C-alpha positions in Angstrom: -22.6 -46.8 -62.8 -25.7 -44.7 -62.7 -25.2 -40.3 -63.4 -27.0 -37.5 -62.6 -28.4 -35.5 -65.3 -26.4 -32.7 -66.1 -29.1 -29.5 -64.6 -30.5 -26.8 -67.0 -30.1 -23.2 -64.5 -33.1 -23.2 -63.5 -33.6 -23.0 -59.4 -34.5 -25.9 -58.5 -31.8 -27.9 -60.7 -28.9 -25.8 -58.9 -30.6 -26.4 -55.0 -30.5 -30.3 -55.4 -26.9 -30.4 -56.5 -26.1 -27.3 -53.5 -27.7 -28.9 -50.6 -30.0 -32.2 -51.1 -32.8 -32.3 -48.3 -34.1 -35.7 -47.6 -37.3 -34.5 -45.3 -37.9 -37.0 -44.5 -34.1 -37.8 -43.0 -35.3 -34.0 -41.0 -37.7 -35.3 -39.8 -36.2 -38.3 -37.5 -34.3 -36.0 -35.6 -36.4 -33.5 -34.0 -34.9 -33.0 -29.9 -38.1 -34.5 -27.5 -39.6 -31.2 -26.7 -39.1 -31.9 -22.6 -35.4 -32.3 -23.3 -35.8 -28.8 -25.0 -37.6 -26.9 -22.5 -34.6 -28.3 -19.5 -32.1 -26.7 -22.1 -33.7 -23.6 -22.0 -34.5 -24.0 -18.3 -30.6 -24.3 -18.0 -29.5 -21.7 -20.1 -31.8 -19.1 -18.6 -30.8 -21.1 -14.8 -27.6 -20.5 -16.0 -28.0 -16.8 -17.4 -29.6 -15.1 -15.1 -26.9 -15.7 -11.8 -24.2 -14.4 -14.9 -26.6 -11.5 -15.1 -26.6 -10.5 -11.3 -23.1 -11.3 -10.8 -21.7 -9.1 -13.1 -24.0 -6.2 -12.5 -23.3 -7.2 -8.8 -20.0 -7.2 -9.3 -20.0 -3.8 -11.5 -21.8 -2.1 -8.3 -20.4 1.2 -7.4 -20.3 -0.5 -3.1 -18.8 -3.3 -5.0 -15.8 -0.7 -6.9 -15.3 1.2 -3.3 -15.2 -1.8 -1.8 -13.0 -2.9 -4.0 -10.9 0.2 -4.1 -10.7 0.9 -0.1 -9.5 -3.2 -0.4 -6.9 -2.1 -2.8 -6.1 1.4 -0.8 -6.2 -0.9 3.2 -3.5 -3.5 1.2 -1.0 -0.3 0.2 -1.6 1.0 3.7 -0.8 -2.1 5.6 2.8 -2.6 3.3 3.3 0.8 4.5 3.4 -0.4 8.1 4.5 -3.2 7.1 8.1 -1.5 5.9 8.0 1.5 8.8 7.4 -1.6 11.6 10.6 -3.3 9.8 12.9 -0.2 10.2 11.8 0.8 13.7 12.0 -3.0 14.5 16.0 -2.6 12.4 16.8 0.7 13.9 15.7 -1.3 17.7 18.1 -3.8 17.3 20.8 -1.5 16.1 20.3 0.8 19.4 20.0 -2.7 21.7 23.8 -3.4 20.1 25.2 0.0 21.0 22.9 0.2 24.3 25.5 -3.3 25.4 28.3 -1.9 23.8 27.9 1.1 26.2 27.3 -1.3 28.9 30.1 -3.1 28.3 32.6 -0.3 27.8 31.1 0.9 31.1 31.9 -2.0 33.2 35.0 -2.3 31.7 36.5 0.7 33.1 34.6 0.6 36.3 36.9 -2.1 36.6 39.7 -0.6 35.0 38.5 2.5 37.9 38.8 0.1 40.5 42.6 -1.0 39.8 43.8 2.5 39.5 42.4 3.2 42.7 43.4 0.6 44.6 47.0 1.6 42.5 46.8 5.5 44.0 45.9 3.5 47.3 49.0 1.7 46.9 51.3 4.3 45.9 50.1 6.8 48.7 50.6 4.1 51.2 54.7 3.8 49.6 54.3 7.3 49.5 53.4 7.8 53.4 56.2 5.0 54.4 59.1 7.1 52.2 57.5 10.1 54.1 57.9 8.9 57.9 61.5 6.9 56.1 62.8 10.5 55.1 61.4 12.2 58.0 63.0 9.2 60.5 66.9 9.7 57.8 67.0 14.0 58.1 66.0 13.0 62.4 69.1 10.8 62.3 71.4 13.0 59.9 70.5 16.1 62.2 71.4 13.6 65.2 74.8 12.3 64.4 75.6 16.4 62.6 75.3 17.7 66.4 77.2 14.1 67.1 78.9 15.4 64.8 79.4 18.6 66.1 80.6 17.3 69.6 81.8 14.6 68.1 84.6 17.9 66.1 85.8 19.3 69.5 86.9 16.3 70.9 88.3 13.8 68.4 87.6 15.1 64.3 89.2 12.3 62.5 87.3 9.4 64.1 84.0 10.7 64.3 83.9 12.0 60.5 84.7 8.6 59.5 82.2 6.9 62.0 79.3 9.7 60.7 79.6 8.6 57.4 79.2 4.6 57.5 76.0 6.1 59.9 74.8 8.0 57.0 75.2 5.0 54.5 73.9 3.0 56.0 70.6 5.3 56.4 70.6 6.0 52.8 71.3 2.9 51.5 68.3 1.4 54.1 65.7 4.5 52.4 66.5 2.9 49.4 65.9 -0.2 50.2 62.4 -0.1 51.2 
């Protein structure tokens, strides 16, 4: 085995321990000039658009445009909420109108039925009034006949009068 000698305190000796340099190996590793230039052009080609984009993105017009877009989106959302509320209100009022229309149709049908019943009752009342007039006329005729009979034969006329009045009353009640 072979050991290196221990260096003395000279700078040259210490530098050899810290970093041994072989000049021949460094020269062999050099990049070709064309590759280096290509890498430099590539870096500059990427750096220039990035600087342009950064300057453009931070320009006043771009910042103002972004602010205007943000405000426009907020206004759009606000208008959308108002539209939704208006549509909900419209649907609610349409439902109320449909209920009112249904109620109105029901009330009209009920009114027509009531009017038909009133007409029917008026017809029946007219018939009953006519029957009452006829019965009163008959009673008046019988009363006259009764007066005539009382002069002639009081007992037979009163029983006949009772039967006639009973028949007339029953007839008026049954019709």
